[in-house]
C-alpha positions in Angstrom: 117.4 90.2 109.6 114.4 91.9 107.9 114.9 94.7 105.4 113.2 97.1 107.8 115.7 96.6 110.6 118.5 96.7 108.0 117.3 100.1 106.9 117.1 101.2 110.5 120.8 100.3 111.1 121.9 101.8 107.8 120.1 105.0 108.8 121.7 105.2 112.3 125.2 104.4 110.9 124.8 107.0 108.2 123.5 109.6 110.6 126.6 108.9 112.8 128.9 109.8 109.9 126.9 112.9 108.9 127.0 114.2 112.5 130.8 113.8 112.3 130.8 116.4 109.5 128.0 118.6 110.6 130.3 121.2 112.2 131.2 122.3 108.6 127.6 123.2 107.8 126.6 124.8 111.1 129.1 127.7 111.5 128.9 129.4 114.8 126.9 126.6 116.5 128.0 125.6 120.0 126.4 122.2 119.7 128.7 119.2 120.3 127.8 117.0 117.3 130.8 114.8 118.2 128.6 113.1 120.8 125.9 112.2 118.3 128.6 111.0 115.9 129.9 108.6 118.6 126.6 107.6 120.1 124.7 106.8 116.9 127.4 104.3 115.8 128.8 102.8 118.9 125.9 102.8 121.3 122.7 103.0 119.3 123.8 100.8 116.3 126.6 98.7 117.9 124.8 98.1 121.2 121.6 97.1 119.5 123.4 94.7 117.1 125.2 93.2 120.1 121.9 92.5 121.8 120.5 91.1 118.6 123.5 88.8 118.1 123.4 87.6 121.7 119.7 86.7 121.6 120.2 84.8 118.4 116.6 85.0 117.2 115.4 84.8 113.6 113.7 88.2 113.9 114.4 91.3 115.9 113.1 91.1 119.5 111.3 93.5 121.8 114.4 93.7 123.9 116.6 94.9 121.0 114.0 97.4 119.8 113.7 98.7 123.4 117.4 99.1 123.7 117.6 100.9 120.3 114.8 103.3 121.2 116.2 104.1 124.7 119.8 104.5 123.4 118.6 107.1 120.8 116.8 109.0 123.5 119.9 108.7 125.7 122.1 110.1 122.9 119.7 113.0 122.4 119.6 113.8 126.1 123.4 113.8 126.4 123.6 115.9 123.2 121.2 118.6 124.5 122.8 118.3 128.0 119.7 117.1 129.8 121.8 115.1 132.2 119.2 114.0 134.8 117.1 112.0 132.2 120.4 110.8 130.6 121.6 109.4 133.8 118.3 107.6 134.4 118.2 106.2 130.9 121.8 105.0 131.1 120.9 102.9 134.1 117.8 101.5 132.4 120.0 100.6 129.4 122.6 98.9 131.6 119.8 96.8 133.2 118.6 95.7 129.7 122.1 94.6 128.8 122.6 92.8 132.1 119.4 90.9 131.7 120.5 89.7 128.3 124.0 88.8 129.5 122.8 86.8 132.5 120.3 84.8 130.4 123.0 84.0 127.8 125.9 83.4 130.3 125.7 83.9 134.1 125.7 86.7 136.7 129.3 86.2 137.7 131.6 85.9 134.6 133.3 82.8 135.9 133.9 81.7 132.2 136.7 84.3 132.1 138.8 82.1 134.4 137.9 78.8 132.9 140.5 77.5 130.5 137.9 75.2 128.9 135.6 78.1 128.0 136.0 79.0 124.3 137.8 82.4 123.8 135.0 83.6 121.5 132.5 83.2 124.3 134.8 85.0 126.7 135.0 87.9 124.3 131.2 87.8 123.8 130.4 88.0 127.5 133.1 90.7 127.9 131.4 92.8 125.3 128.1 92.7 127.1 129.7 93.3 130.5 131.8 96.2 129.1 128.7 97.8 127.7 126.6 97.6 130.9 129.5 98.8 133.1 130.3 101.6 130.6 126.7 102.8 130.9 126.9 102.8 134.7 130.3 104.6 134.7 129.0 107.2 132.3 126.2 107.9 134.7 128.8 108.2 137.6 130.9 110.6 135.5 127.9 112.8 134.7 127.0 112.8 138.4 130.6 113.8 139.5 131.3 116.4 136.8 127.9 118.1 136.7 126.7 117.8 140.3 128.8 116.6 143.2 132.4 117.4 141.9 134.2 114.9 144.2 137.0 113.9 141.8 138.8 116.7 139.9 140.9 115.5 137.0 141.5 117.3 133.7 140.9 114.2 131.6 137.9 113.0 133.6 135.4 114.5 131.2 132.2 113.2 129.6 133.4 113.0 126.1 136.4 110.9 127.1 134.2 108.3 128.7 131.7 108.4 125.9 134.4 107.2 123.6 134.5 104.0 125.7 131.3 102.8 124.0 133.4 101.7 121.1 135.1 99.0 123.2 132.0 96.6 123.4 131.8 96.7 119.6 135.5 95.8 119.3 135.1 92.9 121.7 132.1 91.4 119.9 134.1 91.7 116.6 136.9 89.8 118.3 134.4 87.2 119.4 133.3 86.7 115.8 136.9 86.4 114.7 137.7 83.7 117.3 134.5 81.8 116.6 135.6 81.4 113.0 139.0 79.9 113.9 139.4 76.1 113.6 139.8 74.2 116.9 143.4 73.6 117.7 144.4 72.0 121.0 148.1 72.7 120.7 149.2 74.4 124.0 151.0 77.2 122.1 147.8 78.1 120.2 145.6 77.9 123.2 148.0 80.0 125.1 148.1 82.7 122.4 144.3 82.8 122.3 144.1 83.3 126.1 146.8 85.9 125.9 144.8 87.7 123.2 141.7 87.8 125.4 143.4 89.1 128.5 145.8 91.4 126.7 143.0 93.1 124.8 140.7 93.5 127.8 143.1 94.4 130.5 145.3 96.4 128.1 142.4 98.8 127.1 141.2 99.2 130.7 144.7 100.0 131.9 145.4 102.3 128.9 142.2 104.2 129.7 143.3 104.7 133.3 146.7 106.0 132.1 144.8 108.5 129.9 142.8 109.7 132.8 145.9 110.2 135.0 147.9 111.6 132.0 150.7 109.1 132.2 152.3 109.3 128.8 155.2 106.8 129.0 153.0 103.9 130.3 150.5 104.8 127.5 153.2 104.1 124.9 154.1 100.8 126.6 150.5 99.5 126.8 149.8 100.7 123.2 152.8 98.7 121.9 151.6 95.6 123.8 148.1 96.0 122.2 149.7 96.5 118.8 151.6 93.2 119.3 148.5 91.5 120.4 146.6 92.6 117.2 149.4 91.2 115.1 149.3 87.9 117.0 145.5 87.6 116.6 145.8 88.5 112.9 148.4 85.7 112.5 146.1 83.2 114.3 143.2 84.2 112.1 145.2 83.9 108.9 146.3 80.4 109.9 143.2 79.0 111.6 140.3 81.1 110.1 138.0 79.3 107.7 138.5 80.4 104.1 135.1 82.0 103.7 133.8 85.3 102.4 133.5 86.6 105.9 137.3 86.2 106.4 138.0 88.9 103.8 135.9 91.4 105.7 137.4 90.5 109.0 141.0 90.5 107.8 140.2 94.0 106.4 138.9 95.0 109.8 142.0 93.8 111.5 143.9 96.0 109.0 141.9 99.0 110.1 142.6 98.0 113.8 146.4 98.1 113.0 145.9 101.6 111.6 144.3 102.7 114.8 147.2 101.2 116.8 149.8 103.0 114.7 148.0 106.3 114.7 147.5 106.0 118.5 151.2 105.4 119.1 152.2 108.3 116.8 149.8 110.6 118.6 151.2 109.7 122.0 154.8 110.3 120.7 153.8 113.7 119.4 152.7 114.6 122.9 156.3 114.4 124.1 157.4 117.1 121.6 157.6 120.8 122.6 154.9 122.9 121.2 152.4 120.1 121.2 148.7 121.1 121.1 145.8 118.8 120.6 144.4 121.2 117.9 147.5 120.7 115.7 147.0 117.0 115.7 143.3 116.9 115.4 143.6 115.5 111.8 145.5 112.5 113.3 142.8 111.9 115.9 140.1 112.1 113.2 142.0 109.5 111.1 142.3 107.3 114.2 138.6 107.7 114.9 137.4 107.0 111.4 139.6 103.9 111.1 138.2 102.6 114.4 134.5 103.4 114.0 133.8 103.1 110.3 136.6 100.7 109.5 137.3 98.1 112.2 133.9 98.3 114.0 131.9 98.4 110.8 133.6 95.2 109.5 132.5 93.3 112.6 129.0 94.7 112.7 128.5 93.9 109.0 129.5 90.3 109.4 127.2 89.9 112.4 124.2 91.5 110.6 124.7 89.1 107.6 125.9 86.2 109.7 123.4 83.6 108.4 123.4 85.0 104.8 127.0 84.4 103.8 128.2 83.8 101.2 126.6 86.8 99.5 126.6 88.0 95.9 129.3 90.5 96.2 132.8 91.0 94.9 134.5 91.3 98.3 137.8 92.7 96.9 136.3 95.7 95.1 134.0 96.6 98.1 136.9 96.4 100.5 139.0 98.7 98.3 136.1 101.2 98.2 135.7 100.9 102.0 139.3 101.7 102.6 139.2 104.7 100.2 136.2 106.1 102.0 137.5 105.6 105.5 141.2 106.5 105.1 141.0 109.2 102.4 137.6 110.8 101.9 136.4 110.8 105.6 139.5 112.5 107.1 139.5 115.2 104.3 135.7 115.5 104.9 136.5 116.8 108.4 137.8 119.9 106.8 136.2 120.3 103.3 132.5 120.1 102.5 132.9 118.4 99.1 134.9 115.6 100.6 132.4 115.2 103.5 129.6 114.8 100.9 131.6 112.3 98.9 132.5 110.4 102.0 128.9 110.1 103.0 127.9 109.0 99.5 130.6 106.4 99.3 129.8 105.2 102.8 126.1 104.7 101.8 127.2 102.7 98.8 129.4 100.4 101.0 126.5 99.9 103.5 124.0 99.2 100.7 126.1 96.4 99.2 127.0 94.9 102.6 123.4 94.8 103.8 121.4 94.2 100.6 123.5 92.0 98.4 121.6 88.7 97.9 123.0 85.4 99.2 124.1 82.5 97.1 124.0 78.7 97.6 127.7 78.1 97.1 130.9 79.5 98.6 132.2 82.7 97.1 135.9 83.0 96.6 137.6 85.8 98.5 
């Protein structure tokens, strides 16, 4: 990956975090910066890196550049509430993703149901399919909520569906994790890998439906299953993962994912209590969001972007500690205090710089 495209991705990732804090610096503004906060990271950066990784070319392709440009335009259209062009662009983006997916895999995802298909390839295709379907569904939600009003549900709102663009990034990170596991033909191991794939994919889809229909008890049940699944996958990766520098980043990412699972469960439990309001628990949602986007998802995207460069000249342990400090401490406080917002952005830029621009070495680096 060239320095120019690295700078582009660092810029979009940094802008994403800045938009998450911009409400502190624009008092009285009615603009929903949360949308740009989500889009810049998950769709613009995550989606483009997913396309780049799938095409597996030495340099960035026209397809990836086109997706990145159109995704930024889509983000701006949704932010400024120009919904007609946003709907059109979302369908164009979905077409781009599908063209890449079909070339890399097949039109019908038959590999999902083939026990001989490696689980990492299943996750990879699922990431692409999830992204293309998510873009179409977002178009349908805009059409329903803003124009035709056929379905009326309190939770069926745009910002809820826009959060779904995080899922493809999670899936491609899972693909990378499973690709770095040693082959093991033991029936139990193969069974656990298949369970991980179906549990993650079906679990998130079902959980999303339970959110839409406001079914709290089933949400707790599904969240516990997902939590258990992440623990199983973490155990598999600890046992079967190659002892390379990438492993340290991905284990750290799984740690962030466990944080999101715990905060998600706690938030749902609070919803059962009398006097619950979403405003009172906004801090918990922000912690959950930061751990998901800038913790878990960033670890996966970083490994993908430097995939052919590892090992790199970097003290992984110190960088991982800084990463956790920024995401778990500085960023949540930055949602309320300007000084912490500035420190979080500065620390985040430092993390990104060392991840993207540390030179590579010719021998393995200890983790």
